[in-house]
N, C-alpha and C positions, 0 to 999 in steps of 0.2 A: 504494500500500500504506500502510495506517495505521501510524504509528510507535508502538510500544508504550510505555506509560508506565513509566519505570524504577521498580523496587521500592525501598522504603527500604533504604539500605545497599548498593544495587547499584553495582558498579564494573566498567566494561567491560574493565579490564585484569586482572580476577580471574575467569577462566573458571569455577573451581569454585563461586564464590559466584553467578555469573551463572546457572549451571545448577541452583542450589538445593542443591548438595552441601555447602555450608558456610554456615550462617546468618550474618547480620550480627551484629556485636557488640552486646550490649544497651546501651541508653543508661544513663548514670549518673544516679542520682536526685540531687535538689538537696542533700540532706544530705551525700552523698558528695562532691559537687562543692565544697561549702563547706569540708569537712575537707581536701580536697586543696589548696584555695586557702590555708587556714591553714598547712598544712605547707610549702607553697612560700614563704610569707611568712616563716616561722620560719627556713628554710634561707637565704633572702636576707638576713635580719638577721644570722644567724651569719656569713655570708660577708662582709658589710659590716664587722662588727667585726674579723674576721680580716684584712681588707684594710688596716684602719687599723694594726693591729699589724705587718703585713708592711711597710707603708710606713715605719714608724718603725724596724723592724729593719734595713731597707736603709740607713738613715742611720747606724745604730750599728755594723753589722757590715761590715767590709771584708776581714778575714782571720781565720783561726782562730789564737788566740794560742798561743805556745809558752812553757812554764814549766818550770824546773828547780828542784827542791827544794820544791815545794808541799806543805804539810801536809795531812793528811786533813781537819782542821777547815776550812781554807780551801777545799778542793775541794768538800766537801759544801755549804758555805754559798754559794760563788760560782758553782758550776757544776751540781752535782746538783740543788739546789733551784730554780735559775733556768733549767735546761735550756739551758746554754751549752756548746757544744763547746770542748774545749781539748786540746792535745797536751802530755802530761806526759813530760818527759825524765828518764831515769836511774832510774826506779822498779824496773826489772828488771836493772840493771847487775850485781848480785851473783849472778844465776842462772847455774848451770853451762851452761844452754842457750845463753846469749849468746856463749860462747866455743867450745862444742863442736858445736853443730848445724851440720851440713853434709851433703852427699850422701855423702861418704866415711864420716863418722861413722855415718850412718844404716845403712850396710851391716853394721855390727857387730851390729845387732839381729836378724840372721838373715834369713830370707826368708819371712815369714808371708804369708797371703792378706789383702789389704786391700781396701777399697771406695773407689771414686772416682766422680765424675760424668763421664759421657762423652756423646757425640752431641749436644752442646748447640747447635752452630751451625745444625742443621737444624730446630730447634724455637724459634720466637720467644718461647715462654713456658716456657723450660727451667727457670727458677727456681721458678715455681709448680708445674711438673710434675716437680719434682726426684725423686720416687720412681721415675718411669719411666726415669731416667737413671743409676740406681745400677748399677755394674758391678764385679765382683770381678776382681782381678788380683794377680799376685805383686809383692811389695814391690820386689824388685830390678828387675823389668821397669819399674816406675814410675820408679825412680831412674835407670835407663839412659835412659829417654825424656827426663827432665829434664836429664841430663848432655849430651844432644845440643843443648840450648838452642833448641827450636822456639818459634815464636810462634803460639800457638793457644789457643782458648777451649774446646777439645773435651775436655780432660782436666784435672780439677781435684778435689783432695781438699778437701772443705769440711766445715762443721759438720753438714751434712745426712748425712754419712757417720760421724758421731761414735759411734754405738752399736757398730759393728763395729770401728772403728779404735782406740777407747779400750782395747779388750782386746788387739787385735793388736799395738799399739805401746806397751803399758803402761810399759816402761822409760823412755820419753821423759818421762813425768810425774814421774819421780824427779829430773829435771834442771831442773824449774821450781821456783821457791821461793815463799815467801809475800810478800805486800805488806801488811804490818801496817797496820791502821787503814783500809785501803781494801777489801780482800777478806777473806773468811772461808772456812774449809774447807766444802766442799760435799759432801754425801753422795753426789751423782751423779758426783763426780769434777771436779776443778778444770779448767775451760777446755776449749775446742774447738780442734782442730788444723786448720790450713789450709796447703796446699802445692800449688803449681802453676807452670806455665811463664809466661813473659812473654806478655801478651795475654789472660790470663783476665779476665773481667768479671763482677762481681756487679751486675745491672741495678738500676735505680731501685726502691727500696722503703723502707719505714720499719720499724723494729723495735718490738716490743711491750714491751720492757724497756730499762733503761739498760744500756749496753755499753761495755766496754773492748776496743779492737782494738790488739794489740801486734804490732809488726813485729820479727822476729828476723833474717831475711836478706832482702835485696832491697828494692825500693822500690815503693810503691803510690801512685797518685793517687786521692784521695777528693774527690768533688764533692758538696756538700751543699745542701739547701734547708730552710728553717725550717718547722716545723709550720704556721705562719700562711700558708704558700704552698700548703697542701693544695688549696684550690679551683682552683688553676691547675696542679696536678700530674697531672691526668688519671687519678685513682685509679679504676680500673675493677673491681678484684678484691681484696678483703681489704686487704693492705698493699702492693700492687704498683701500678706506674704504666704507662700505655701508652707512656710515653717509652722504656721498656725499656733497651736498651744504648746509647742516644744520650746521651752525656755533656754536650755543649754544647747548651743549650736557648735560647740568645740569639735565634735566628732564628724561634722559634716564636711564633705569635700569642698575645698575652697571656702572655708568657713569665714563669715564676717567676724570682725572683732567686736566684742560686746563688753559692756561694763554693767555692774549691778549695784543697786543701793536699796536700803530699806527706809521706808518712811513711816513714822508713828505719829501720835497725837501732837498737833501743832506744827508739823512739818509741811511746808509748801514747796512742792517740786516744780521747777520751771521746765516744761517740755517744749523745746523750740520746734517750730514748723519743720517738717521733713525728718525729724529724728524718729527712727523706728523704736517701738517699745512694746514690751510684753509685761503684763501686770498680774500678779498672783496674790490673793489674800491669804495671809498666814493665820489670821484670826477672823472673827466676825468684824466687819468693818463698816464705818459710816464716814462719808467724806463728801467733798464738793469739788467741782472743777469750774474754772472761770476763763473766759476769753475776752471779757469787756475791759481791756487795757486802755489806759489813757492815750497810748500811741495807736495809730491806725493798724488794724489787724485784719485787713481784707485781702490777704494773699490769695485766697481761693478764687477771687474774681478774675485773676489772670490765667487760671488753669482752664484750658480749652477741652472740649470733649475728646479731641484727638489725643490729648496728653493723658487721658484717664485709662488707657488700655482697654 
């Protein structure tokens, strides 16, 4: 029997194409191939420059500094403008929240319906799929759950629940105060409320704005990677990494350099825009995050849809 000549694009492991049900992909013309080569070269050059920055960053950064009594002028000069993380101590010591906030105190707010994130462990992309994990429950039911001190990542009240909880828990915002020179009043309401059991994880991602992360109760471990490590961060979707919930990346091929810190009550961690971070609760935690700085913080506005993968 004569052996038939294979058609262009024929693949014996592709029955649909072999039967002519799906045509072969058209060949790219020379102009398109040249443009693709140029784009690849541009990305390679960008990654080369970032690798130099990353190598120098690794020499400079061994830990996140802690500072008490930093002035706004020093903060914006040495950290905001240089994208350097820092833990600021004592900025919120005067807030009523620092002495009042506890599960017992929260019961005095009544028993409104609140929103939390649930069902996270069965979904490896729970953070990017956060709208699908929004669940309503009674406030006292959540407080009872936390009082039992479980270790779980399945129930967490986060910034993604802010629209509902800012109204349901409005009295809490009367117990946080200003931080003059750092934050300004925000017409959308100051800050986002976070509360959950030990074991909650916010997986690897970077923010699109500058952020303050304030710990009021409990302890969190925050692992960070500089923006220069982005080519090694397996960024597959918008601001998320395929590393997901895995905090320790040292054993990964071409591993990005990371540094870790712990924040406890009264610690305010500055998370600069573009810094990758992974957050794990070591205990039951209560905290706030803020983006309403006195300096313009609209960096997301210049991010186009094309840049979001």
